[in-house]
C-alpha positions as CSV (number, residue, x, y, z in Angstrom):
1,X,-65.5,-23.3,-143.4
2,X,-64.1,-21.2,-140.5
3,X,-62.8,-23.8,-138.0
4,X,-61.6,-23.0,-134.5
5,X,-59.3,-25.4,-132.7
6,X,-58.6,-24.8,-129.0
7,X,-55.7,-26.6,-127.5
8,X,-53.5,-26.4,-124.4
9,X,-50.8,-28.4,-126.3
10,X,-49.0,-26.3,-128.8
11,X,-45.6,-25.1,-129.9
12,X,-42.9,-25.0,-128.6
13,X,-44.1,-28.4,-127.2
14,X,-43.0,-31.4,-129.3
15,X,-45.4,-34.3,-129.0
16,X,-47.9,-36.3,-131.0
17,X,-50.8,-34.0,-130.2
18,X,-49.0,-30.9,-131.5
19,X,-47.8,-32.7,-134.6
20,X,-51.3,-34.0,-135.4
21,X,-53.1,-30.7,-134.9
22,X,-50.5,-28.7,-136.8
23,X,-50.5,-31.2,-139.7
24,X,-54.3,-31.3,-139.9
25,X,-54.4,-27.5,-139.9
26,X,-52.0,-27.4,-142.8
27,X,-54.0,-30.0,-144.7
28,X,-57.3,-28.3,-144.2
29,X,-55.8,-24.8,-145.1
30,X,-54.6,-26.3,-148.3
31,X,-58.2,-27.3,-149.1
32,X,-59.4,-23.8,-148.6
33,X,-60.7,-23.9,-145.1
34,X,-59.8,-21.1,-142.6
35,X,-58.3,-22.5,-139.4
36,X,-57.6,-20.5,-136.3
37,X,-55.7,-22.1,-133.3
38,X,-56.1,-20.7,-129.8
39,X,-53.2,-22.0,-127.7
40,X,-51.3,-21.0,-124.6
41,X,-49.0,-18.6,-126.6
42,X,-51.8,-16.0,-126.6
43,X,-52.1,-16.0,-122.8
44,X,-50.3,-15.4,-119.6
45,X,-49.0,-18.8,-118.4
46,X,-47.6,-20.6,-115.5
47,X,-45.5,-23.8,-115.7
48,X,-47.2,-27.1,-115.1
49,X,-46.3,-28.4,-111.6
50,X,-43.5,-31.1,-112.0
51,X,-43.5,-30.5,-115.8
52,X,-42.3,-26.9,-116.2
53,X,-41.8,-27.1,-120.0
54,X,-45.6,-27.2,-120.4
55,X,-47.3,-23.8,-119.9
56,X,-50.8,-23.5,-118.5
57,X,-52.9,-20.5,-119.4
58,X,-53.7,-18.4,-116.4
59,X,-57.4,-17.2,-116.1
60,X,-58.1,-17.4,-119.8
61,X,-61.9,-17.0,-119.8
62,X,-62.2,-13.3,-120.7
63,X,-59.6,-13.3,-123.4
64,X,-61.0,-16.6,-124.7
65,X,-64.4,-14.9,-125.3
66,X,-62.8,-12.0,-127.1
67,X,-60.7,-14.3,-129.4
68,X,-63.6,-16.6,-130.3
69,X,-65.9,-13.6,-131.0
70,X,-63.3,-11.9,-133.2
71,X,-62.7,-15.1,-135.3
72,X,-66.5,-15.8,-135.7
73,X,-66.0,-19.6,-136.3
74,X,-68.5,-21.9,-138.0
75,X,-67.3,-24.9,-136.1
76,X,-65.3,-25.3,-132.8
77,X,-63.1,-28.2,-131.9
78,X,-61.7,-28.4,-128.3
79,X,-58.6,-30.6,-128.4
80,X,-57.5,-30.8,-124.8
81,X,-58.9,-30.8,-121.3
82,X,-56.7,-28.1,-119.9
83,X,-57.5,-24.5,-118.8
84,X,-58.1,-23.3,-122.4
85,X,-60.3,-26.4,-123.1
86,X,-62.4,-25.7,-120.1
87,X,-62.7,-22.0,-120.9
88,X,-63.8,-22.8,-124.5
89,X,-66.2,-25.4,-123.3
90,X,-67.8,-22.9,-120.9
91,X,-68.1,-20.4,-123.8
92,X,-69.9,-22.9,-126.0
93,X,-72.2,-24.1,-123.3
94,X,-73.3,-20.6,-122.4
95,X,-74.1,-19.8,-126.0
96,X,-75.5,-23.1,-126.9
97,X,-72.9,-23.6,-129.6
98,X,-72.2,-27.2,-130.6
99,X,-68.6,-28.3,-130.4
100,X,-66.5,-31.5,-130.7
101,X,-63.6,-32.7,-128.5
102,X,-60.8,-35.2,-128.8
103,X,-59.3,-37.6,-126.2
104,X,-55.6,-37.6,-126.9
105,X,-54.0,-38.4,-123.5
106,X,-54.8,-40.8,-120.7
107,X,-54.5,-38.1,-118.0
108,X,-56.1,-40.3,-115.3
109,X,-53.3,-42.8,-115.7
110,X,-50.6,-40.0,-115.8
111,X,-52.0,-38.5,-112.6
112,X,-52.2,-41.9,-111.0
113,X,-48.5,-42.5,-111.8
114,X,-47.4,-39.2,-110.4
115,X,-49.7,-38.7,-107.4
116,X,-51.5,-42.0,-106.9
117,X,-55.0,-40.4,-107.4
118,X,-57.5,-43.2,-108.3
119,X,-57.9,-43.7,-112.0
120,X,-61.7,-43.8,-111.8
121,X,-61.7,-40.3,-110.3
122,X,-59.7,-39.0,-113.2
123,X,-62.0,-40.6,-115.7
124,X,-65.0,-39.1,-114.0
125,X,-63.6,-35.7,-114.4
126,X,-62.7,-36.4,-118.1
127,X,-66.2,-37.7,-118.7
128,X,-67.7,-34.5,-117.3
129,X,-65.6,-32.5,-119.7
130,X,-66.6,-34.5,-122.7
131,X,-70.3,-35.2,-122.0
132,X,-71.6,-32.1,-123.9
133,X,-69.4,-32.8,-127.0
134,X,-71.2,-33.6,-130.2
135,X,-68.4,-36.0,-131.0
136,X,-65.4,-37.2,-128.9
137,X,-62.7,-38.1,-131.4
138,X,-60.5,-41.1,-130.5
139,X,-57.6,-42.5,-132.4
140,X,-58.1,-46.3,-131.9
141,X,-60.7,-48.9,-131.3
142,X,-59.1,-50.1,-128.1
143,X,-59.2,-46.5,-126.7
144,X,-62.8,-46.3,-127.6
145,X,-63.5,-49.5,-125.8
146,X,-61.7,-48.2,-122.7
147,X,-63.7,-45.0,-122.7
148,X,-67.0,-46.9,-123.1
149,X,-66.2,-48.8,-120.0
150,X,-66.1,-45.4,-118.2
151,X,-69.4,-44.4,-119.7
152,X,-68.2,-42.0,-122.5
153,X,-70.5,-41.5,-125.3
154,X,-70.6,-39.9,-128.9
155,X,-67.3,-41.5,-129.7
156,X,-66.0,-40.9,-133.2
157,X,-62.9,-42.6,-134.9
158,X,-60.1,-40.2,-135.9
159,X,-57.0,-42.0,-137.1
160,X,-53.5,-40.5,-137.6
161,X,-51.1,-40.1,-140.4
162,X,-47.3,-40.0,-141.0
163,X,-45.1,-38.0,-143.2
164,X,-43.6,-40.7,-145.3
165,X,-41.4,-38.2,-147.2
166,X,-39.6,-37.2,-144.1
167,X,-39.7,-40.5,-142.2
168,X,-38.3,-43.0,-144.7
169,X,-35.6,-45.7,-144.8
170,X,-32.1,-44.2,-145.0
171,X,-28.5,-45.4,-144.7
172,X,-27.7,-45.9,-141.0
173,X,-25.2,-43.1,-140.8
174,X,-26.1,-41.9,-137.3
175,X,-26.0,-43.8,-134.0
176,X,-22.8,-45.5,-135.1
177,X,-21.9,-47.1,-131.8
178,X,-22.4,-50.7,-131.0
179,X,-25.1,-52.6,-132.9
180,X,-27.9,-53.4,-132.7
181,X,-29.3,-50.0,-131.7
182,X,-32.5,-50.0,-129.7
183,X,-34.2,-46.5,-129.8
184,X,-36.8,-44.7,-127.8
185,X,-38.0,-41.2,-128.7
186,X,-40.5,-39.0,-126.8
187,X,-41.0,-37.1,-123.7
188,X,-38.7,-38.2,-120.9
189,X,-41.3,-38.3,-118.2
190,X,-42.6,-40.9,-115.8
191,X,-45.7,-41.7,-117.8
192,X,-43.7,-42.9,-120.7
193,X,-42.3,-45.8,-118.6
194,X,-38.8,-45.3,-120.1
195,X,-37.1,-47.1,-117.3
196,X,-38.8,-50.3,-118.4
197,X,-36.7,-49.9,-121.6
198,X,-33.5,-48.8,-120.0
199,X,-33.3,-51.7,-117.6
200,X,-33.6,-54.4,-120.3
201,X,-30.7,-56.8,-120.8
202,X,-30.1,-56.3,-124.5
203,X,-27.1,-56.5,-126.8
204,X,-25.7,-53.4,-128.5
205,X,-26.8,-49.9,-127.5
206,X,-29.8,-48.1,-126.1
207,X,-30.6,-44.6,-127.2
208,X,-33.1,-42.1,-125.9
209,X,-34.1,-39.1,-128.0
210,X,-36.0,-36.4,-126.1
211,X,-36.1,-34.3,-123.0
212,X,-38.2,-33.9,-119.9
213,X,-38.3,-33.8,-116.1
214,X,-37.0,-37.4,-115.7
215,X,-33.9,-37.0,-117.9
216,X,-31.3,-36.2,-115.3
217,X,-32.4,-39.0,-113.0
218,X,-32.3,-41.5,-115.9
219,X,-28.9,-40.3,-117.0
220,X,-27.6,-41.0,-113.5
221,X,-29.2,-44.3,-113.1
222,X,-28.5,-45.7,-116.6
223,X,-25.3,-44.0,-117.7
224,X,-24.5,-46.6,-120.4
225,X,-27.4,-45.4,-122.6
226,X,-27.0,-42.5,-125.1
227,X,-29.2,-39.4,-124.5
228,X,-29.3,-37.0,-127.4
229,X,-31.9,-34.5,-126.2
230,X,-34.6,-33.3,-128.6
231,X,-34.2,-33.9,-132.3
232,X,-36.4,-32.3,-135.0
233,X,-37.2,-32.6,-138.7
234,X,-34.5,-34.2,-140.9
235,X,-32.2,-34.7,-137.9
236,X,-34.9,-36.7,-136.0
237,X,-35.8,-38.7,-139.1
238,X,-32.2,-39.6,-139.8
239,X,-31.6,-40.8,-136.3
240,X,-34.9,-42.7,-136.3
241,X,-33.9,-44.5,-139.5
242,X,-30.5,-45.4,-138.0
243,X,-32.0,-47.5,-135.3
244,X,-32.4,-51.3,-135.6
245,X,-35.5,-51.5,-133.3
246,X,-37.8,-48.9,-131.9
247,X,-38.8,-49.7,-128.3
248,X,-42.0,-48.2,-127.1
249,X,-42.4,-49.0,-123.4
250,X,-45.4,-46.7,-122.6
251,X,-48.5,-48.2,-121.0
252,X,-50.6,-45.0,-121.3
253,X,-50.4,-43.6,-124.8
254,X,-53.6,-43.5,-126.8
255,X,-52.0,-44.0,-130.2
256,X,-48.2,-43.5,-130.3
257,X,-47.5,-41.4,-133.5
258,X,-43.8,-42.3,-133.1
259,X,-44.7,-45.9,-133.9
260,X,-45.8,-44.9,-137.3
261,X,-42.7,-42.7,-137.8
262,X,-40.5,-45.6,-136.9
263,X,-42.3,-48.0,-139.2
264,X,-42.2,-45.5,-142.1
265,X,-38.4,-45.4,-141.4
266,X,-38.2,-49.1,-141.9
267,X,-37.6,-49.7,-138.2
268,X,-39.6,-52.5,-136.5
269,X,-41.1,-51.9,-133.1
270,X,-41.2,-53.7,-129.8
271,X,-43.8,-52.7,-127.3
272,X,-46.2,-54.0,-124.6
273,X,-49.6,-55.3,-125.9
274,X,-51.6,-52.2,-124.8
275,X,-53.7,-49.4,-126.4
276,X,-51.8,-47.8,-129.2
277,X,-49.4,-50.7,-130.1
278,X,-52.2,-53.2,-130.4
279,X,-54.0,-50.9,-132.8
280,X,-51.0,-49.7,-134.8
281,X,-48.5,-52.5,-134.8
282,X,-50.2,-55.8,-134.0
283,X,-49.3,-57.3,-137.4
284,X,-46.4,-59.7,-136.6
285,X,-44.5,-58.5,-139.7
286,X,-44.0,-55.1,-138.0
287,X,-42.3,-56.1,-134.8
288,X,-43.3,-57.8,-131.6
289,X,-45.7,-57.0,-128.8
290,X,-45.1,-58.9,-125.6
291,X,-45.3,-58.3,-121.8
292,X,-41.7,-59.5,-121.9
293,X,-40.3,-56.3,-123.5
294,X,-36.7,-57.7,-123.9
295,X,-38.1,-60.7,-125.7
296,X,-40.1,-58.4,-128.0
297,X,-37.1,-56.3,-128.7
298,X,-35.0,-59.3,-129.7
299,X,-37.7,-60.7,-131.8
300,X,-38.2,-57.4,-133.6
301,X,-34.6,-57.6,-134.9
302,X,-35.7,-60.4,-137.3
303,X,-38.4,-58.3,-139.0
304,X,-38.0,-57.0,-142.5
305,X,-37.8,-53.1,-143.0
306,X,-39.7,-53.2,-146.3
307,X,-42.7,-54.7,-144.5
308,X,-42.7,-51.9,-141.9
309,X,-42.4,-49.2,-144.7
310,X,-45.2,-50.7,-146.8
311,X,-47.5,-50.8,-143.8
312,X,-46.8,-47.1,-142.9
313,X,-47.5,-45.9,-146.4
314,X,-51.2,-46.8,-145.9
315,X,-51.5,-44.0,-143.3
316,X,-52.2,-40.6,-144.9
317,X,-52.3,-37.2,-143.2
318,X,-54.8,-36.1,-145.9
319,X,-57.2,-38.9,-144.9
320,X,-56.7,-38.0,-141.2
321,X,-57.7,-34.4,-142.0
322,X,-60.7,-35.4,-144.0
323,X,-61.9,-37.6,-141.1
324,X,-61.4,-34.8,-138.7
325,X,-63.4,-32.5,-140.9
326,X,-66.3,-35.0,-141.3
327,X,-66.4,-35.4,-137.5
328,X,-67.0,-31.7,-136.9
329,X,-70.4,-30.3,-136.0
330,X,-70.9,-27.0,-137.8
331,X,-73.2,-24.4,-136.3
332,X,-75.3,-24.5,-139.4
333,X,-75.9,-28.2,-139.0
334,X,-77.0,-27.7,-135.4
335,X,-79.4,-24.9,-136.4
336,X,-81.0,-27.0,-139.1
337,X,-81.4,-29.8,-136.6
338,X,-83.1,-27.5,-134.1
339,X,-80.2,-27.8,-131.7
340,X,-79.1,-24.1,-131.9
341,X,-80.5,-21.2,-129.8
342,X,-78.8,-17.9,-129.1
343,X,-80.0,-17.8,-125.5
344,X,-77.4,-18.4,-122.8
345,X,-77.3,-21.7,-120.9
346,X,-75.9,-22.0,-117.4
347,X,-72.8,-24.2,-116.9
């Protein structure tokens, strides 16, 4: 099948959305499907306000039409609610083409954290974006429950996977400072709530892997922590496996792919009991979830690495790709169901 994925999040960004889409693309390509990704690298872009490392496509509608027509897809998935997502949505609506979407990021909470815009306003806009979707793919049951509270419909489960060959237990040869080592990795931005981790009274050493708009401020306020910048591939995996506890302070992530990567590395996790951690790491053998994050971090030190690894091995990228494929709504299926018509439909 010829599958089009439209996403505002793509390389060189490094985050869970990009890793998920890229890995699913590779898995489906290996199965013989033809996958096309339309991302910001094909458009003129401007930096996102307050987050300049994320590019936003500038006036993408005309080029979006050309790119979709040239590829001639049999199914369209719109992964994000940014400028490219809205342009692809408009294209599909005007041509009465069915499409699916996914809800990766709690933008209403992010926007509220940055500019204090009411969360319900953000969800109203997100709901408008997703209403025409034939299936809104979500990673966890708790996220689905949240979206139902905001009147989302057509929700479909789409779990995640982890590269257990890359992320695996290794000798703790990196991060050789004081032990124990408490690690965070991810975007260094306000929505990740990293300060809640850095201000904890913990023994040993705190380490932050990643970059972002809050990095300079956190370095200034918490100089005793180690800040490594971005790590990738083997380097990232080796650093992850060298930690003693992975601390995940986010309150807004919808899954937390890094949780699986830590567990696959044999590193127990400490987190708040919120969406993502309660779905991925609620088993008490894997770490500790507690509103007292320092208590959770200390308790996680007692967990067995082999239990963490065994749990992570149950998450397969192949299964993730197959669920994604089953959630798609091909044009042929819409036509046979009487839901397809070539006439244009107003926005």
